[in-house]
C-alpha positions as CSV (number, residue, x, y, z in Angstrom):
1,X,-2.8,25.3,66.7
2,X,-5.9,23.9,68.4
3,X,-7.7,21.0,66.8
4,X,-10.8,20.2,68.3
5,X,-12.7,16.5,67.8
6,X,-15.8,16.0,66.6
7,X,-18.4,15.3,69.4
8,X,-18.9,11.5,69.1
9,X,-22.4,12.1,70.6
10,X,-23.4,14.1,67.4
11,X,-23.9,11.8,64.0
12,X,-22.1,12.4,61.0
13,X,-24.8,11.3,58.3
14,X,-24.1,14.5,56.0
15,X,-26.2,15.0,53.3
16,X,-24.4,16.5,50.4
17,X,-26.8,18.5,48.5
18,X,-24.7,20.9,46.4
19,X,-21.7,20.2,44.3
20,X,-18.4,19.8,46.0
21,X,-14.8,19.8,44.6
22,X,-11.1,21.4,45.1
23,X,-11.0,24.5,46.7
24,X,-10.7,26.6,43.3
25,X,-7.0,28.5,44.4
26,X,-5.5,25.1,44.2
27,X,-5.8,24.1,41.1
28,X,-4.1,25.7,38.4
29,X,-5.4,25.7,34.7
30,X,-3.4,25.7,31.6
31,X,-5.2,27.0,28.6
32,X,-3.7,26.1,24.9
33,X,-3.8,27.7,21.8
34,X,-6.3,25.1,20.4
35,X,-9.0,26.1,23.0
36,X,-8.4,22.9,25.1
37,X,-7.7,23.1,28.7
38,X,-5.7,21.5,31.4
39,X,-6.2,21.4,35.4
40,X,-3.2,20.6,37.5
41,X,-2.9,20.6,41.5
42,X,-0.8,23.4,42.7
43,X,0.6,21.6,45.6
44,X,0.6,17.5,46.2
45,X,-2.1,17.8,48.5
46,X,-5.5,19.9,47.2
47,X,-7.9,20.3,49.7
48,X,-11.8,19.5,49.3
49,X,-14.7,22.2,49.4
50,X,-18.1,21.1,50.3
51,X,-20.0,24.2,50.1
52,X,-23.5,22.6,51.3
53,X,-23.8,20.0,53.5
54,X,-26.8,19.2,55.9
55,X,-27.1,17.3,58.8
56,X,-30.0,16.1,60.7
57,X,-30.1,16.5,64.8
58,X,-32.7,15.3,67.1
59,X,-34.1,17.8,69.4
60,X,-36.6,15.9,71.2
61,X,-35.3,13.5,73.4
62,X,-32.1,14.3,75.7
63,X,-29.4,11.8,74.8
64,X,-26.4,12.7,77.0
65,X,-26.3,15.0,80.1
66,X,-29.7,16.0,79.9
67,X,-29.1,17.6,76.1
68,X,-30.5,16.7,73.0
69,X,-28.4,16.0,70.0
70,X,-28.8,19.3,68.7
71,X,-28.1,21.1,71.7
72,X,-24.7,19.3,71.9
73,X,-23.8,20.1,68.6
74,X,-24.9,24.1,69.1
75,X,-22.9,23.8,72.1
76,X,-19.7,22.2,70.6
77,X,-19.7,25.0,67.6
78,X,-19.9,27.7,70.2
79,X,-18.3,26.7,72.9
80,X,-15.1,24.1,71.6
81,X,-14.7,25.5,68.3
82,X,-15.5,29.1,69.2
83,X,-18.3,29.7,66.3
84,X,-16.1,27.8,64.0
85,X,-12.9,29.8,64.6
86,X,-10.8,26.5,65.4
87,X,-10.6,23.6,62.9
88,X,-11.6,19.8,64.2
89,X,-11.1,16.5,63.6
90,X,-13.7,13.5,62.0
91,X,-13.5,10.7,59.6
92,X,-13.2,11.9,56.2
93,X,-16.1,12.8,54.3
94,X,-16.9,9.8,52.0
95,X,-14.1,7.4,54.0
96,X,-14.8,5.9,56.9
97,X,-11.3,4.5,57.6
98,X,-9.3,8.0,57.6
99,X,-9.6,11.2,59.4
100,X,-9.2,14.5,58.2
101,X,-9.1,18.2,59.6
102,X,-11.8,20.4,58.7
103,X,-13.0,23.9,58.8
104,X,-16.5,25.5,58.6
105,X,-16.9,28.2,55.9
106,X,-17.6,31.4,57.5
107,X,-21.3,32.1,58.1
108,X,-22.5,29.1,56.3
109,X,-24.2,27.6,59.7
110,X,-27.8,27.5,59.3
111,X,-30.5,26.3,61.7
112,X,-33.9,25.2,60.1
113,X,-36.3,25.6,62.9
114,X,-35.4,24.5,66.3
115,X,-38.3,21.2,66.5
116,X,-37.2,17.8,65.9
117,X,-35.4,17.1,63.7
118,X,-33.5,20.1,63.2
119,X,-31.6,20.7,59.8
120,X,-28.3,22.2,60.3
121,X,-26.8,23.3,57.1
122,X,-23.1,24.5,56.7
123,X,-20.4,24.3,54.2
124,X,-16.8,22.8,55.1
125,X,-13.2,23.0,53.9
126,X,-10.4,20.5,54.2
127,X,-7.9,22.0,56.3
128,X,-5.4,18.8,56.4
129,X,-5.1,15.3,56.1
130,X,-4.1,13.1,59.0
131,X,-4.8,9.3,59.3
C-alpha cells in the first residue's frame, strides 16, 4: 500500500475543535445486569478518530517554488493523496516523538475562504502506528 509523507513545507499546528477518541467500531461495551458498563478494546491497537481538526494556512506570500503554504497543501492533497484516497505519515497528534499513519475522513475537507490565512477543517482517522 502506498503511504505518502506529510508535506514538510506545510505546518502541523492543528486546532482540536471537537471531541476525539477511539474509533467506535474498535471498542466493545459489555453491559452488566446492574446497569454498569465496561468498555474494552477489540484488538491490541485501537485507532483514534479526530472528527474536527483545523489548520491555518498562509495564502499571502509564496514560500516554495512560487506557491503559498495553502497552495502547497491543496496540491499535496489533490495530487499526492489523490483527494484523500491514500494514507499519509506525519508526527502523531499530541506526540512529536513518534509518527503515525492517518487517513482523511471521506468528504470532510473544507476551506474557509481563500484569503490569508485560510482555515482548513477536516477529520482524520489513525490508519496505523509506525515509530
